[in-house]
C-alpha positions in Angstrom: -113.0 2.0 -16.6 -116.1 0.7 -17.9 -116.1 -1.1 -21.5 -118.5 -1.9 -23.6 -118.4 -6.1 -24.6 -118.1 -4.6 -28.2 -114.8 -2.5 -27.4 -113.6 -5.2 -24.8 -114.0 -8.2 -28.1 -111.9 -5.6 -30.2 -108.9 -5.1 -27.6 -108.8 -8.4 -27.5 -108.7 -9.0 -30.8 -106.0 -6.5 -31.3 -103.8 -8.1 -28.6 -104.0 -11.3 -30.6 -104.0 -13.6 -27.7 -105.9 -16.4 -26.9 -107.3 -17.9 -23.6 -108.7 -15.0 -21.4 -112.3 -16.3 -21.5 -113.3 -20.1 -22.2 -110.9 -22.9 -21.6 -112.3 -24.9 -24.3 -109.2 -25.5 -26.5 -109.1 -25.5 -30.2 -105.1 -26.9 -30.2 -102.1 -26.0 -28.1 -101.2 -23.8 -31.1 -100.2 -19.7 -30.4 -101.6 -17.0 -31.8 -99.7 -14.6 -34.1 -101.5 -11.4 -36.0 -100.5 -11.8 -39.7 -98.4 -14.7 -39.5 -97.5 -16.0 -42.9 -97.9 -12.7 -44.2 -95.4 -10.5 -42.6 -92.1 -11.1 -41.2 -93.0 -10.8 -37.5 -94.1 -14.1 -36.6 -90.9 -15.8 -38.5 -89.3 -16.8 -34.8 -92.5 -18.7 -34.8 -92.1 -20.8 -37.7 -88.3 -21.9 -37.2 -89.5 -22.7 -33.4 -92.0 -24.8 -34.6 -89.6 -26.3 -37.6 -86.7 -27.0 -35.5 -88.5 -28.8 -32.3 -87.7 -25.9 -30.3 -91.1 -26.1 -28.7 -91.3 -29.8 -27.8 -87.3 -29.6 -26.4 -88.3 -26.7 -24.0 -91.2 -28.4 -22.5 -94.4 -26.8 -24.8 -94.9 -30.4 -27.0 -98.2 -29.6 -28.2 -97.6 -26.1 -30.1 -97.3 -27.7 -33.7 -99.2 -24.3 -35.3 -99.5 -20.8 -35.3 -103.3 -19.4 -35.1 -104.0 -16.3 -37.6 -106.1 -13.7 -38.6 -107.1 -11.5 -41.4 -108.6 -9.2 -38.5 -112.1 -8.1 -37.5 -114.4 -10.7 -36.7 -111.7 -13.7 -37.3 -109.8 -12.9 -35.1 -113.0 -12.3 -32.5 -114.4 -15.5 -33.0 -110.5 -17.1 -32.1 -110.7 -15.5 -29.1 -113.8 -16.5 -27.8 -113.3 -20.1 -28.6 -111.0 -19.9 -25.7 -107.7 -22.2 -24.6 -104.5 -20.1 -25.5 -103.0 -17.9 -23.9 -99.6 -16.7 -25.6 -99.6 -14.5 -28.2 -97.4 -11.3 -30.0 -99.1 -8.0 -30.1 -98.7 -4.5 -31.6 -96.8 -2.4 -28.7 -99.8 0.3 -28.7 -102.6 -2.1 -28.5 -100.8 -3.9 -25.2 -100.7 -0.7 -23.8 -104.4 0.0 -24.1 -105.5 -3.4 -23.7 -103.5 -3.7 -20.0 -104.9 0.0 -19.4 -108.5 -1.3 -20.0 -108.3 -3.5 -17.1 -107.6 -7.1 -19.2 -105.9 -9.8 -17.7 -102.7 -9.7 -19.7 -99.0 -9.1 -19.0 -96.6 -8.0 -21.0 -93.4 -11.1 -20.9 -90.9 -10.2 -23.5 -90.0 -8.3 -26.6 -90.9 -9.3 -29.9 -89.0 -6.8 -32.1 -87.2 -3.4 -31.7 -87.2 -2.0 -35.2 -89.4 -0.6 -38.1 -87.1 -1.4 -40.7 -89.7 -3.3 -42.4 -91.2 0.1 -43.5 -90.1 1.7 -46.3 -91.3 4.3 -48.5 -91.3 3.4 -52.3 -91.4 5.0 -55.5 -91.2 3.2 -59.4 -87.9 2.8 -60.4 -87.9 5.8 -63.2 -89.0 8.6 -60.6 -88.0 11.7 -60.2 -87.8 11.6 -56.7 -84.3 10.7 -55.1 -84.7 11.2 -51.1 -87.7 12.2 -48.9 -86.2 15.9 -49.1 -88.0 15.5 -52.5 -91.5 15.0 -51.8 -92.1 18.3 -50.9 -95.6 19.3 -52.7 -95.9 16.0 -53.7 -98.6 13.1 -53.2 -97.9 11.0 -50.0 -98.8 7.6 -49.6 -99.6 6.8 -45.9 -102.1 5.6 -43.5 -105.0 7.3 -41.6 -103.6 10.1 -38.8 -102.4 8.8 -35.5 -101.8 5.0 -37.1 -98.4 3.8 -36.4 -97.2 4.1 -40.1 -98.8 7.4 -40.0 -96.7 9.0 -37.5 -93.8 7.2 -38.2 -93.8 8.9 -41.6 -94.0 11.8 -40.3 -91.0 11.3 -37.9 -89.1 10.6 -40.8 -90.5 13.7 -42.7 -89.5 15.9 -39.9 -85.9 14.2 -39.9 -85.7 15.6 -43.4 -87.0 19.3 -42.7 -91.0 18.5 -43.7 -94.2 18.2 -42.1 -97.3 16.8 -43.9 -98.4 20.6 -44.2 -95.6 20.7 -46.6 -97.2 17.8 -49.4 -100.4 16.1 -50.0 -100.8 13.0 -47.8 -103.2 10.7 -49.1 -104.8 7.8 -46.9 -104.2 4.2 -48.9 -103.9 0.6 -47.6 -100.8 -1.2 -48.9 -102.4 -3.1 -51.5 -104.2 0.5 -52.4 -100.8 2.5 -52.3 -99.1 0.3 -54.6 -102.1 0.9 -56.9 -102.4 4.3 -57.0 -98.5 4.2 -57.0 -98.6 2.5 -60.5 -101.7 4.8 -61.8 -99.9 7.8 -60.6 -102.5 8.9 -57.8 -99.3 9.1 -55.1 -95.6 9.9 -55.6 -94.6 7.8 -53.3 -96.1 5.2 -51.0 -95.3 3.0 -48.0 -94.4 -1.0 -48.1 -93.8 -3.4 -45.8 -91.4 -6.2 -46.2 -91.5 -9.2 -47.2 -93.4 -7.0 -50.1 -90.6 -5.4 -51.2 -88.1 -7.9 -51.5 -91.4 -9.1 -54.2 -91.6 -5.9 -56.0 -87.8 -4.9 -55.7 -87.6 -5.3 -59.8 -90.5 -2.4 -59.8 -89.5 -0.1 -57.1 -86.8 1.8 -55.2 -86.3 2.7 -52.0 -87.0 6.8 -51.0 -86.7 6.5 -47.3 -86.4 3.9 -44.4 -88.2 4.7 -41.4 -85.6 2.6 -39.5 -82.8 5.7 -40.4 -84.9 8.4 -38.3 -86.4 5.6 -35.6 -83.2 3.1 -35.5 -84.7 1.4 -32.3 -88.4 1.4 -31.2 -90.3 -1.6 -29.5 -93.2 -2.4 -31.8 -93.9 -5.8 -30.7 -94.4 -7.1 -27.4 -94.8 -11.1 -26.3 -97.7 -11.1 -24.1 -99.6 -13.9 -21.8 -103.1 -13.9 -20.2 -102.9 -13.8 -16.0 -104.3 -17.5 -16.2 -101.6 -19.0 -18.4 -98.8 -16.7 -15.8 -100.6 -18.3 -12.7 -101.1 -21.9 -14.1 -98.5 -23.4 -16.9 -95.7 -20.8 -16.0 -93.8 -23.8 -17.0 -94.6 -23.6 -19.9 -94.7 -20.0 -20.8 -90.7 -20.1 -19.8 -90.6 -22.8 -22.4 -92.2 -20.8 -25.3 -90.0 -17.7 -24.2 -87.1 -19.8 -24.6 -88.0 -21.8 -27.7 -89.1 -18.3 -29.3 -85.3 -16.9 -28.0 -83.4 -19.4 -29.6 -85.4 -19.2 -33.2 -84.6 -15.9 -32.9 -80.5 -16.8 -32.4 -80.5 -19.4 -35.5 -82.0 -16.8 -37.6 -79.2 -14.6 -37.1 -76.8 -17.5 -36.8 -78.6 -19.1 -40.3 -80.5 -16.2 -42.1 -80.1 -18.3 -45.1 -81.7 -22.0 -43.7 -84.4 -19.9 -41.5 -85.2 -18.2 -44.5 -86.0 -21.5 -46.6 -87.7 -22.9 -43.1 -89.9 -19.7 -42.8 -90.9 -20.0 -46.6 -92.6 -23.0 -46.3 -95.1 -21.4 -44.0 -95.1 -17.9 -45.7 -97.8 -16.3 -48.2 -97.8 -15.5 -51.6 -94.0 -14.8 -51.5 -91.3 -17.6 -52.5 -87.9 -18.9 -51.0 -86.1 -16.0 -52.6 -87.9 -13.4 -51.8 -88.0 -14.6 -48.1 -84.0 -14.4 -48.2 -83.5 -11.4 -49.2 -86.3 -10.0 -46.8 -84.2 -11.8 -43.9 -80.5 -10.9 -45.3 -82.0 -7.1 -44.8 -83.6 -7.7 -41.7 -81.0 -9.9 -39.9 -78.4 -7.0 -40.4 -80.7 -4.4 -38.4 -81.5 -6.9 -35.4 -85.2 -6.8 -36.0 -85.9 -9.3 -34.1 -85.6 -9.5 -30.3 -84.9 -12.4 -28.4 -87.2 -11.4 -25.6 -85.0 -8.8 -24.5 -86.3 -5.1 -23.9 -83.9 -2.4 -25.2 -84.1 1.0 -22.9 -83.2 2.8 -25.8 -86.2 0.8 -27.8 -88.2 1.3 -25.0 -87.9 5.5 -24.6 -88.5 5.7 -28.6 -91.8 3.6 -28.2 -93.1 6.6 -24.8 -92.3 8.8 -27.3 -94.5 7.3 -30.2 -97.1 6.3 -28.1 -98.1 10.4 -27.1 -97.8 11.1 -31.0 -100.2 8.2 -31.4 -102.4 9.6 -28.8 -102.4 6.1 -27.0 -101.1 7.1 -24.1 -101.0 10.6 -22.3 -97.8 10.9 -20.1 -95.1 8.3 -19.4 -96.2 4.8 -19.6 -95.4 2.6 -16.4 -93.7 -0.5 -18.5 -92.3 -2.0 -15.4 -96.2 -2.5 -13.8 -97.3 -3.9 -17.0 -94.8 -6.6 -17.3 -94.3 -9.9 -15.7 -89.9 -10.6 -16.5 -89.8 -13.4 -14.5 -90.6 -16.0 -17.8 -87.9 -13.9 -20.1 -84.6 -16.6 -20.6 -81.2 -16.8 -19.4 -78.9 -13.8 -20.7 -81.9 -11.4 -22.1 -82.1 -7.7 -20.7 -84.8 -6.9 -18.5 -86.6 -3.0 -17.7 -84.6 -1.0 -16.0 
């Protein structure tokens, strides 16, 4: 399958995984999309704060390279030098099937508990079933949140044909909700924990899809071949950080809050408390139920037609002891 240069760059950007090209290193940081904004990157913040990378043989990893998407990510990628990242599951599958030299080395999250549909505090809507005939804030058709919203609706006996879907971004969705342009919209953590005094939850995607693999830990083939011990160290440090979050959620929130943008410690603590209860962060393990759910979601989003051979896409040699492998 031949790809244009522009398309290859876009796939690389979505992967948020540096090191496929040039070996002129910017630093020994790792690259995580939405780091400091969303909750997915929290284990990496903990690993840096607690010194886990240094302990496990990756001492030069002292920071995270993040991005806001688009050209910024592409520029970071073309700078080269890094080989590990955390990638959306669908983007990972697309990239590997397109021939990019990347392997799945573990799982970062098996939960969509950070995606909520909300309403104004005084809204007459009480359950998702009440959105029939209403304006429903969502993303564009085919996007993950759109598909998850569709699944949530179907679990409640509805479909997008029973209401008016309104494609909106997160910020635009909140503005639309405030001005009555939609009756409900989606919001991610930790933003909901920031806004919970203003809004309330109408529906949780995780009630309809309890476990689904959303994020893969990925590494370039170059890193796998040339720096296997460093990769093992990164994976072990990540697992230690996830274990720490579940054992000490309040302290973990305090450490992570220092690296979050636009939210304070109290907000992060509320978000961590909620997400820790449902085991939002994965320690690298492959959960068979979550992987099966991901198979179904890939069909719904159109990112795959037919079963995906995750075993062929993965290199499980770097999973820490005690973590689960693919079946």
